[in-house]
C-alpha positions in Angstrom: 82.9 93.1 116.9 80.3 90.9 115.3 76.7 90.4 116.2 74.2 88.7 114.0 76.4 88.9 110.9 77.0 92.6 111.2 80.4 94.2 111.6 80.9 97.4 113.6 82.3 100.1 111.3 85.0 102.0 113.1 85.4 105.5 111.9 89.0 106.2 110.6 90.5 109.7 110.7 93.6 108.9 108.7 94.6 106.8 105.7 97.9 106.1 107.4 100.0 107.0 110.4 103.8 107.1 110.2 106.0 105.4 112.8 109.6 106.5 112.5 112.7 107.4 114.6 113.1 110.9 115.9 116.4 111.4 114.0 116.8 114.5 111.9 117.7 112.4 108.9 114.4 110.4 109.0 112.4 113.6 109.6 114.0 115.2 106.6 113.5 112.1 104.4 109.8 111.9 105.3 109.3 115.7 104.7 111.3 115.7 101.4 110.6 112.4 99.7 107.5 110.9 101.2 104.9 113.4 102.2 104.9 115.6 99.0 103.9 112.6 96.9 101.4 110.9 99.2 100.0 113.4 101.8 97.2 115.9 101.1 99.1 118.2 103.4 98.0 121.4 105.2 97.5 124.9 103.9 101.2 125.6 104.6 102.4 122.5 102.6 103.0 122.2 98.9 102.0 118.5 98.8 100.0 116.9 96.0 99.1 113.5 97.5 95.7 112.0 98.0 96.0 110.5 101.5 95.3 111.8 105.0 98.6 110.9 106.6 99.4 111.5 110.3 103.0 112.8 110.7 103.5 113.4 114.4 106.0 116.3 114.1 103.5 118.3 112.1 100.2 117.0 113.6 100.9 116.5 117.3 100.1 119.6 119.5 103.1 120.9 121.4 102.1 120.1 125.0 100.6 116.7 124.5 102.0 113.3 125.4 103.5 112.1 122.1 103.2 108.3 123.0 99.6 108.6 124.1 98.7 110.7 121.0 100.4 108.2 118.7 98.6 105.2 120.2 95.2 107.0 119.8 96.0 108.0 116.2 97.2 104.5 115.3 93.8 103.2 116.4 92.1 105.7 114.0 94.3 104.9 111.0 93.5 102.5 108.2 97.2 101.6 107.8 100.4 102.1 109.7 103.6 103.0 107.8 106.8 102.0 109.6 109.9 103.8 108.3 112.9 101.4 108.9 116.2 103.1 108.9 119.5 102.7 110.7 118.1 105.1 113.3 114.8 103.2 114.2 116.4 100.7 116.6 117.8 103.6 118.8 114.4 105.3 119.0 113.2 104.4 122.6 109.5 104.2 121.7 109.9 102.1 118.6 109.3 98.7 120.3 106.1 100.1 122.0 104.8 101.5 118.8 105.6 98.4 116.8 104.0 96.2 119.4 100.9 98.4 119.2 100.9 98.0 115.4 101.1 94.2 115.7 98.2 94.2 118.2 96.1 96.4 115.9 96.8 94.3 112.8 93.7 92.3 112.0 91.5 94.4 114.3 90.9 98.0 113.2 94.1 98.2 111.1 93.9 97.0 107.5 97.6 96.8 106.7 101.1 97.6 107.9 103.5 99.1 105.3 107.2 98.8 105.9 109.5 101.2 104.1 113.2 100.5 104.2 115.4 103.7 103.8 119.0 103.0 103.1 121.1 99.9 103.2 120.5 98.2 106.6 121.1 94.8 108.0 118.7 92.6 109.9 120.7 93.4 113.1 119.8 97.1 112.6 116.0 96.3 112.6 114.2 96.3 115.9 113.8 92.7 117.0 110.0 93.1 117.6 109.7 93.9 113.9 111.5 90.8 112.6 108.3 88.8 112.5 106.7 91.4 110.2 109.7 91.9 108.0 109.1 89.4 105.2 111.3 89.4 102.1 109.6 91.1 99.2 106.7 92.6 101.2 108.5 95.8 102.2 109.1 98.8 100.0 112.6 100.0 99.5 113.7 103.6 99.0 116.8 104.4 97.0 117.7 107.9 95.8 117.8 107.1 92.0 115.1 108.1 89.5 114.1 104.6 88.5 113.9 103.5 92.1 111.9 106.6 93.0 109.3 105.7 90.3 109.0 102.1 91.5 108.7 103.3 95.1 105.9 105.7 94.2 104.0 102.9 92.3 104.4 100.4 95.1 103.4 102.9 97.8 100.3 104.0 95.8 99.3 100.3 95.4 99.8 99.6 99.1 98.0 102.7 100.3 95.0 102.0 98.0 94.9 98.2 98.6 91.5 97.1 99.9 90.4 100.6 100.6 89.9 104.0 99.0 91.4 107.2 100.5 89.4 109.0 103.1 87.3 111.9 101.9 
């Protein structure tokens, strides 16, 4: 919203919100390889990251509507991370959440970060994501030491880009 040259400052609760499939494999990948390096975590976690990251399995209260909660959190996040794996296309809510991401891009959202986990073809990527899936702009995860270091550097760069972490 602009009025007389001033921009409305929208308070952000999270540095990023993760959109992912509900598969056990994706859940374990996020908990094992992503959150420990990037998320500040909770008192129960042994994480050493610097970002406030919303991970729905951990941060959504048990009896709440997951879709509604995710939509609200996405609006209060600086960035949205979409974890693209062979399981994402089968996740029933993926199209809705990705469409919401697209609608928020350029409004309250500063960036969308796409992480590709595993070797997947374009056919395995949800169709609604094809327009955002540009060659070279996504970050790939491979379970080898060199790739892990490159992944961490690229993710730090993308999470910091244009913004500083929330206090």
